Every structure is written in C-alpha cells, then in structure tokens.
C-alpha positions as CSV (number, residue, x, y, z in Angstrom):
1,M,-0.7,0.0,-0.1
2,E,1.3,3.4,-1.1
3,S,2.2,6.2,1.1
4,A,1.6,9.4,0.3
5,D,3.1,11.0,3.4
6,H,6.5,11.6,1.8
7,P,8.6,11.4,-1.5
8,Y,10.9,8.6,-0.9
9,W,11.4,5.1,-2.2
10,P,10.0,2.2,-1.8
11,R,6.7,4.1,-1.5
12,S,5.6,1.5,1.3
13,L,8.8,3.9,3.8
14,S,7.4,4.4,6.7
15,I,9.6,7.8,8.4
16,P,7.4,9.1,11.6
17,G,7.8,12.7,12.5
18,Y,8.6,13.3,9.1
19,R,8.1,17.3,7.6
20,P,8.8,18.3,4.4
21,N,11.0,21.1,3.4
22,D,10.2,24.1,2.6
23,R,13.2,25.7,0.8
24,S,13.3,24.4,-2.6
25,M,15.6,22.3,-4.9
26,A,16.8,25.4,-6.6
27,E,18.1,26.6,-3.3
28,I,19.4,23.5,-1.8
29,L,21.3,22.3,-4.9
30,T,22.2,26.5,-5.7
31,F,24.0,26.1,-2.5
32,L,25.6,23.2,-2.8
33,F,27.4,23.7,-6.3
34,S,28.2,28.0,-5.4
35,V,30.0,26.3,-2.1
36,S,31.9,23.8,-4.0
37,G,32.8,26.1,-7.2
38,A,33.5,28.7,-4.2
39,L,36.0,26.6,-2.5
40,L,37.5,24.9,-6.4
41,L,38.7,28.5,-7.2
42,G,40.2,29.8,-4.1
43,T,42.1,26.7,-4.0
44,W,43.3,26.6,-7.8
45,L,44.4,30.6,-7.0
46,L,46.1,30.0,-3.7
47,S,47.9,26.7,-5.7
48,G,49.1,29.1,-7.9
49,W,50.8,31.1,-6.0
50,A,51.2,29.4,-2.5
51,G,54.1,27.1,-2.1
52,P,56.2,25.4,-4.9
53,R,55.1,25.5,-8.7
54,L,52.5,23.1,-9.6
55,G,51.2,21.5,-12.7
56,T,47.5,21.5,-13.6
57,G,46.7,18.1,-12.7
58,R,48.2,18.4,-9.6
59,R,46.3,21.9,-9.4
60,L,43.4,19.8,-10.0
61,A,43.9,17.1,-7.6
62,L,44.1,19.8,-4.7
63,C,40.9,21.6,-6.2
64,W,39.0,17.9,-5.4
65,F,40.4,17.5,-2.0
66,S,39.3,20.7,-0.6
67,V,35.7,19.9,-2.0
68,C,36.3,16.7,-0.9
69,G,37.3,18.3,2.7
70,F,34.0,20.1,2.6
71,I,30.9,17.6,1.7
72,H,33.2,15.6,4.1
73,G,33.4,17.7,7.0
74,V,30.8,19.6,7.1
75,I,27.4,17.9,4.9
76,E,28.5,14.4,5.6
77,G,29.4,15.5,9.5
78,W,25.8,17.1,9.4
79,F,24.8,13.4,9.0
80,S,26.9,12.0,10.9
81,L,25.6,13.5,13.9
82,F,22.6,14.8,13.5
83,H,20.9,11.4,11.4
84,L,18.1,10.6,13.8
85,Q,16.5,14.3,13.6
86,I,17.1,15.1,10.2
87,P,13.3,14.0,8.5
88,A,11.8,15.7,11.1
89,D,14.3,19.2,11.5
90,Q,14.2,22.4,9.5
91,H,17.7,23.4,9.2
92,F,19.2,23.5,5.6
93,L,21.3,20.7,6.3
94,S,19.0,18.5,6.9
95,Q,16.8,19.2,3.9
96,L,19.7,18.6,1.9
97,W,19.6,15.2,2.9
98,K,16.1,14.5,2.9
99,E,16.1,16.5,-1.0
100,Y,19.6,14.1,-1.5
101,S,17.0,11.5,0.3
102,K,15.0,11.1,-3.1
103,G,18.1,9.8,-4.9
104,D,18.8,7.1,-1.9
105,S,16.0,7.2,0.8
106,R,18.9,5.1,3.3
107,Y,20.0,8.6,4.8
108,V,16.0,10.0,5.3
109,I,15.8,6.7,7.4
110,A,19.2,6.2,9.2
111,D,20.5,3.3,7.5
112,N,23.0,1.6,9.9
113,F,25.2,1.1,7.0
114,T,25.3,4.6,5.8
115,V,25.3,5.9,9.2
116,C,28.5,4.2,9.8
117,M,30.5,5.0,6.7
118,E,28.9,8.3,6.6
119,T,31.0,8.8,10.1
120,I,33.9,7.3,9.3
121,T,34.1,9.9,6.3
122,A,33.5,12.7,7.7
123,W,35.9,12.2,10.5
124,A,39.0,10.7,8.8
125,W,38.5,12.0,5.1
126,G,37.4,15.1,6.2
127,P,40.3,16.0,8.0
128,L,42.4,14.0,5.9
129,S,41.2,15.5,2.6
130,V,42.4,19.3,4.3
131,W,45.2,17.9,5.4
132,T,46.2,16.5,1.7
133,V,46.0,20.1,0.8
134,Y,48.7,21.4,2.7
135,A,50.8,18.7,2.4
136,F,51.0,19.4,-1.3
137,L,51.0,23.3,-1.1
138,Q,53.8,22.8,1.6
139,H,55.6,20.2,-0.7
140,K,55.5,17.4,2.4
141,H,57.6,14.9,1.8
142,Y,54.0,12.6,3.2
143,R,51.9,14.5,0.3
144,F,51.4,11.0,-1.7
145,V,50.8,9.2,1.1
146,L,48.4,11.2,2.3
147,Q,47.0,11.7,-0.9
148,L,46.7,7.6,-1.5
149,I,45.4,7.0,2.1
150,V,42.1,8.9,1.9
151,S,42.0,7.7,-1.6
152,L,41.7,4.2,-1.2
153,G,39.4,5.3,2.3
154,Q,36.5,7.5,-0.8
155,L,37.0,4.1,-3.0
156,Y,36.0,1.6,-0.9
157,G,33.4,3.0,0.8
158,D,32.1,3.7,-2.9
159,V,32.3,0.6,-3.8
160,L,30.4,-0.9,-0.5
161,Y,27.5,2.3,-1.0
162,F,27.2,1.4,-4.5
163,Y,27.6,-2.9,-3.8
164,T,24.8,-2.8,-0.8
165,E,22.2,-0.8,-2.6
166,Y,22.3,-3.1,-5.5
167,R,21.9,-6.1,-3.0
168,E,18.9,-4.4,-1.4
169,G,18.1,-4.1,-5.4
170,F,17.7,-0.1,-6.1
171,T,14.9,-0.1,-3.6
172,H,15.7,2.9,-1.9
173,S,15.2,5.0,-5.4
174,E,12.9,5.5,-7.8
175,K,15.0,3.5,-10.3
176,G,15.5,5.1,-13.4
177,H,14.9,9.3,-13.0
178,P,16.3,11.4,-14.5
179,L,17.5,13.5,-11.4
180,Y,17.2,11.7,-8.6
181,F,18.5,8.2,-9.3
182,W,20.4,9.1,-12.2
183,F,22.0,12.4,-11.0
184,Y,22.2,11.7,-7.3
185,F,22.5,8.4,-6.6
186,V,24.3,7.5,-9.6
187,F,26.6,10.5,-11.0
188,M,27.5,12.3,-7.8
189,N,28.7,9.1,-5.8
190,A,30.2,7.7,-9.1
191,L,33.0,11.1,-8.9
192,W,34.4,9.4,-6.0
193,I,35.1,6.1,-7.5
194,V,36.7,7.2,-10.8
195,I,38.8,10.4,-9.5
196,P,39.7,8.2,-6.3
197,A,40.6,5.6,-8.7
198,L,43.2,7.8,-10.3
199,L,44.7,9.5,-7.5
200,I,45.4,5.9,-6.2
201,V,47.3,5.1,-9.6
202,D,48.8,8.3,-9.6
203,A,50.1,7.7,-5.8
204,W,50.7,4.7,-6.4
205,R,53.3,5.7,-9.2
206,H,55.2,9.0,-7.0
207,L,55.8,6.4,-3.9
208,A,56.6,3.4,-6.4
209,A,59.0,6.2,-8.1
210,A,60.6,7.0,-5.0
211,Q,61.3,3.6,-3.2
212,S,63.3,2.7,-6.6
213,H,64.9,5.8,-6.5
214,A,65.5,5.1,-2.4
215,D,66.6,1.5,-3.3
216,K,69.2,2.9,-5.7
217,S,70.9,5.5,-3.4
218,K,71.8,2.8,-1.6
219,G,75.1,1.4,-1.3
220,P,75.8,-2.4,-2.2
221,R,75.8,-3.9,1.1
222,Q,72.6,-2.0,2.4
223,R,71.0,-2.9,-0.7
224,N,71.9,-6.9,0.2
225,H,69.7,-5.8,3.4
226,I,65.9,-5.9,3.1
227,D,64.2,-2.8,5.5
C-alpha cells in the first residue's frame, strides 16, 4: 500500500515525524554547487601562487581534495551527528539531506550502514582531505601517502555504498528517474569512484618511483639488507 506523506522510495516506507522541506530544490542545489565552486576557484588560485610550482593536474587534484574536505567534514559531518533528527528537522543541511534522500532514502531512515560509512567518511576522510591540500602546498614528503590513504578510503566506501544498494535491488530510489536516480545517486557518487581511482594510480606511481630511487641510492651492502 502506497504512502502519500513523503516522496521517498519504497513508497511504503515509514518515516515517523517527517516534515517536508520548505526550501526549494533550486535553493539547495545552488548552495551546494556555489560553495563547491567557490572552494574550487579559491584552491585553484591558492595553488597557483602558494608553495612550490604545481602542474595543472596537481592543482585540479588539490581542488578535488578541498571540495572533499567541505562535503565530508561539513555536509556528511552533519548527517553523522544529526541523522536521527533529519526527517523532522528544518535546518538547511537537514533539508539538503532530505532532498538528496529522494535518490537514496537510506539517509532519511538512518540506515545502519549509511550512518557508519558516513561517520567514518566525515571524521577521517574530511580532515585528511584538508591535510592533503596543506601537504601538497607545503611540499611535505608524506603528501602522496596522504593522497593514497584518502583515495583508498573513499573508493572502498563508495564501492560498498553502491554494492549494498545493488544487493537490495536499488529499492531506495525511483529507479531510472533522470534526476533522483541517475544524477543524485549514480553520477554524484560515481565521482568518488573514478577520481579516487585515478589518484590511487597517481600516488602509486610517485611512491614507487621514490622507493626505486631510494633503493638505487643505497650502497651494495645496504641493497643486500631488506628493510
């Protein structure tokens, strides 16, 4: 039996205390993309004059980590702290999550996997994303280690995110809907598979090259000793 008191799937979903948003979808998406765009622009400009000279690809990677710091730390951090209050809450970030939940209703019912995954993402990958930006701007020797750790964590979490929903038959969204399913659920989350995968390969190459150089710089006696 269908329920008409909320816009989420499955339609029989029970969401006690649910209050519909009083902010429009346009307002919510404008906020999200405006802040992300400002961070992209700010990081691009900062990476052009602060610290060592960086190539275009590296500057784009720092823009990515900057936006990740915002999304993980602020938006997903809000969900981590207030997931039980979101259905009835009218704070702007709660309304953002209620809008996104049209593409994945697990967020509006505080699904156990989603809460655990987003909590780790918010409090681990959020701060580490910001640290990664700092490490590259300051040319820290551990910068590619941070890039590898954060990207592996993002990729692993997103693969589980998609796989758990696949196992449930994509029941938490209107499958095939151009905005809610394909844009909210598929496209926006696929970014955290494609980009981290590329950054993992990039970090692997740099770390492997550094280890190769370290091995070659050792004397014959040192090369015979495995660290």
